[in-house]
N, C-alpha and C positions, 0 to 999 in steps of 0.2 A: 222822449221816452223810448221810441223805436230805435234811435241811434244808440242809446244806452244799452238796450237789450242785445243789439247786434254786437256791440263791443264786449259785453259780458260773455256772449257765445264764443267769440274769437279768443278771449282770454282763457276761458274754460277749455276750449279746444287745444290751445297751446300748452296749457298745464297738463292735459291728458297725454299729449304727445311726449312731453318731457318725462312725465311719470312712467310711461311705458318704455321710453328709449333709454333712460339712465340704467335700469337693471340689465338691459341687453348689452350695453357698452361695458358696464362693470363686469358682467359675466365673462365677456371676451377678454377683458383686461386681467381678470383673475386667472383665467385659463392660461394666458400667456405667462403670467408671473409664476404660476405653479409649474409650468413646463420648464421655464428657465431655472427655477430652484431645483427641480428634479434633475435636470441636466448637470447643474453645477455641483450638487451634493449627493448624487447617487453613489453608492459604494460599489466600486469596480476595482480591478487590479491596478488602475492608474489614477484613481480619484485624487483630487487635490486636497480635500479635507482629511479623509481617512480612507486608506485602501482596504480591500477585502482581507489582505494578510494582516494589516494592522488591527482591523476589527476583530479578527480571530484572536490575536494576542491580547487585546483589551478584554475580551470575554474570559480569558484564562487568568487574569490578574488575581481574582479571589482565590484561585487554587494555590498560589505561591506567596502572596504578600500578606503578612499579618495586618489585620484591620487597623491597628493603632500605629502602624508605620506610615511614613511619608514616602510615597512613590515619586521619585525624581523624574521630571518630565520637561521637555521643551514644548510649550504650548503651540508654537508656530509649526510643529510637525504633526499636530493632532493629539499629542500625549495628554493634554488636560481633559480630553474626553473620557479618560479613565474615571474621573469623578462622576461625570454625568451618567455613565453606563454601568458603573459598579458601586458607586458610593465611596470608593477608596480615597483617602486623603492624598492629595498630590501637592507637589512643590509650587506649582503655578496653576491657578484655577481658570485664568483667562489671559488674554494677550497683554493687557495693559493694567498691571497691578503693581503694587509696592510689595516687595518681598522682604523677608526678615534678613538681617545681615548674614546669618548662617546659610540660608538658602542661596543668597546671592553669591557667597564665597564658593559653595559647592557647585553651583551652576558654572562657575568660572574655573574651578581648580580640582574638581573631584578626580580627574585623571592623573593628578600628582600625589595621590594618597600614599603611595609607597615611599615617596621622598619627603613628604611634609606631614609630620604627626598632627599638626593643627587641623588638617583636613578630616582625619578620623574623629577628632573631638567634635567637629560639626556634624559628621555622619551620626555619631552616637547621640548628640543633643537632639537632632530632629528625627532620629530613627530612619535615616535615608539609606536603607540597605538595598533598595531595589530601584532599578532605572529602566524606563522604557527607551529603547533605541529604535527609532523609526527613520534612521538615516539623516541625511543633511538637507533633503528637499523640504522647503518651507512653503507655507501658503503664500500666495500672491508674489512668488518669486523673490522674496526678501532673504536676507542672510543675517542671522543673529549670532554668528560664531563668537563675537566678542562678549556676548552675554551668556551663551549656553555652551561654549566650547569645552568646558570641563566635563560635559556629559558625553563627549566624543572619545573614541579610541580607548575605551575602558578595558576591553579584553587585550588589546595590543600592549597596553602598559601594565598588564597584570593586576589591575585593580578589581576587575569583575569577571564573572563567567556567565554564559547563557544558561538560563534554566528553562526557557520555553522559546520556541522560534517557529514562525511560519513565513516562508519566503525570506525576505530581508528584514522583516519586523521581528524584534527580539525583546524579551524581558530578561534583564541582567540582574544578578545578585552581586553586591559588593562583597568581595572576599578579603580585601586588603585591610579591613578595619575590625577584624575579630568576628566572633559568632553573633549573627543578628538575633538569635533566639534569646528571649528573656528580656 
């Protein structure tokens, strides 16, 4: 009976030590995780997910883009955050999704709208008259030019013009496909 009582005290002591230790270790682990997330996702002029200039442009999307239009974005440059931050319908809501055939064609060929009338048919069908241009730097150092290359060089090809810009982050209006109003 004495040996059983001593064993019970030892077991209860160990349980108490574990019960006190786990929250302490978990708290340290949570602090480290929070610090790493803050460092990785803090909005700065050179942030990987979205820069301070890009965030400013995102906040101005509702000033220019009609609510029912589809904002053309490359999600790998942070453009899909327009939906999360403004509720605006976007062409890609996340990195790994299946897009409609029209969106897929626009992502690849929008910059050829002046030469290919089928592009404007797709623009009109999805109401894709606005494009976020956050440059070519993508998250995790990847390159999806083969998928989203049609969203590049829109001003240079005469397909779109800037309606709002902060730094290198721009909101473009597609002008090659007629009037987006209506």
